[in-house]
Residue, then its C-alpha position, 0 to 999 in steps of 0.5 A: m536479981a530478976q525482981v530488981s531488974r523488973g523494978h528498975l524497968l518499971a521505974g523508967i531505968i534504961f538498961g543497955d550497952n553503949e558499945t554494942g548499941e543494945y538497950i532495953y526500956l519500958p515506954g511511958g505508955e506501958v506504965g501501970v499495964e498488967e503485962p507491960i511490953c518493953i522495947f529491945e533496941t539494937t543497931d538493927g532496929q527495935r522490937d517489942v518484948p514482954i517484961q519477963e523476956a526483957v528481964f531475961l535479956i538484961a541478965k543474958l546480955t549483962l546490960k547495965p543502967v546507962r544513958h541512952p543516946r536519945m532519951g538520957l537516963k530514964a525512958y519517961 
């Protein structure tokens, strides 16, 4: 499942939970980078997380592909 989530992040899919306001996505500027950095967005702000941690957080927080309030369905 981790490889699937990683692949979805690399394809621009945004994971999140609209009720809690938590989102994880890969910014377009990180596409093609050897060790991409994702954005973990909460109601408290944003922080950078390595893609391995993003995949872990997706599973831990049971985040699903969602429509982001500002960006829509895809991060890029």
